[in-house]
Each structure stands twice: as C-alpha cells, then as structure tokens.
C-alpha positions, -999 to 999 in steps of 0.1 A, spaced: -98 460 562 -66 451 580 -52 416 580 -61 412 617 -97 423 611 -99 400 581 -87 370 601 -110 378 630 -140 381 607 -130 348 591 -126 330 624 -160 344 635 -177 328 605 -166 292 614 -201 282 625 -217 296 593 -191 279 573 -196 245 590 -234 247 586 -231 257 549 -206 229 544 -230 204 559 -257 215 534 -232 207 506 -219 173 520 -232 150 546 -198 134 555 -183 151 585 -147 145 573 -156 163 540 -172 191 560 -139 197 579 -119 194 546 -141 219 529 -139 243 558 -101 241 559 -98 245 521 -121 275 523 -103 292 551 -70 287 533 -83 300 500 -99 330 517 -67 339 535 -47 335 503 -73 357 484 -76 384 510 -62 409 486 -91 402 462 -118 411 489 -135 444 481 -145 464 512 -181 470 502 -189 434 495 -207 412 520 -179 392 537 -201 363 546 -214 359 511 -179 362 497 -165 334 519 -195 311 514 -192 317 476 -155 305 479 -167 274 497 -194 267 472 -169 271 443 -144 248 460 -172 222 465 -182 224 429 -146 221 416 -140 191 438 -172 175 426 -162 181 390 -128 165 397 -146 135 412 -169 131 382 -139 133 358 -119 107 378 -149 84 378 -151 87 340 -123 62 334 -135 30 319 -120 -3 331 -117 -26 301 -114 -57 324 -150 -53 336 -177 -73 319 -200 -44 308 -229 -67 301 -231 -80 336 -225 -49 356 -247 -45 387 -265 -12 384 -282 2 415 -319 8 411 -319 41 429 -308 72 411 -289 101 425 -264 127 415 -235 102 413 -251 81 386 -246 89 349 -281 102 347 -276 124 378 -244 138 363 -263 147 331 -290 163 351 -265 185 369 -249 194 336 -283 203 322 -292 224 353 -258 242 351 -263 249 314 -298 262 320 -286 285 348 -258 298 325 -283 305 298 -303 329 320 -301 365 311 -275 383 333 -303 404 349 -318 372 363 -287 350 366 -268 374 390 -294 376 418 -304 339 413 -267 328 415 -263 349 446 -294 333 462 -280 298 454 -248 309 471 -266 315 503 -272 353 502 -305 365 517 -328 387 496 -318 419 514 -281 411 511 -286 406 473 -305 439 471 -278 458 490 -250 442 469 -266 449 436 -281 482 446 -316 473 435 -349 472 455 -358 441 475 -390 436 455 -369 436 423 -346 409 437 -376 387 447 -392 392 413 -360 384 394 -354 352 414 -390 342 408 -387 348 371 -354 329 370 -371 299 387 -399 300 361 -375 301 332 -355 272 347 -387 252 352 -396 257 315 -361 249 303 -358 218 325 -394 205 322 -383 173 304 -363 162 335 -394 155 356 
C-alpha cells in the first residue's frame, strides 16, 4: 500500500475512529485527543502495517491500546499519597466505578483473567474486544466463522468462572 493510499484509508476511517473513541471515553475533548493520537501513531507506524491485515481493526487496536496506556498512566499518577490529608476523615463517594480503588482492582483482575486464557481462546476474544466483527476475526485468523463464535463463547465462560467472586 502506498503512502497516499494509506493516508486516504486513514482519513476515510475518521467516523469509525470517532465512534469507537466515544465508546471508550464520554468526554468530547478526550475523544478528539484520542483520535489525534491514534492518527499520529498510525502514520508513524505505517511501515508496521501488513498488507493482508484488516486496516480498520489495525487502526482501532492502536486506538484501544493508546486509551489503555493513557488510563494506566492516569491510575499511576493518582496513586501518589498526600501525607497532609487526614486519612481518617476522607470523604468517600458511595458510588463505585472504575476510578475507585475497588474499580481499579476489578480492572486488574479482569486483565489478568483475560491474559490467563489459552492462546486459542485469547486471540479471537481480544480481537472481538478490539472491535473486530466475527467474520473479520475468521478471515484474519483463517478459521471458520463457527469456530470463532465458539471460542469467544468459551472464553466468556472461562472468564465468568474466573471472575465469579466479583459479582
């Protein structure tokens, strides 16, 4: 793929990228930042793109990875303890969420559970999480559509068992 074709394909995906970014973050400023970071990273990584790989999936995977890396940076930066705060009288919100310590642990447990899946299940499941459709996963991995659906179903079952204590 020539540089011009690559750039044209990337520009043609802006709507998909914006919609996917909105699923990752609700803040419109973050959506625009994520799109800009993804476009820049894709352009800088053009030489890594393999011709037979789904371009849309490749770009959206870059976006997802940037979002995850930014999230991990945010979690690490919030891990600093302020010694001047009275720890016994800190107001704790009653609602949970991914940005609470419990939510952060939940995300770590989920990521560990996904990482512990067998490669046969983890690869199609991770692609599905990245936004690939079943038929795109089947084409990319060179396996039948029914096998993809079965492996994703089995991965979900294994994750439900592994994470049953989180309910």
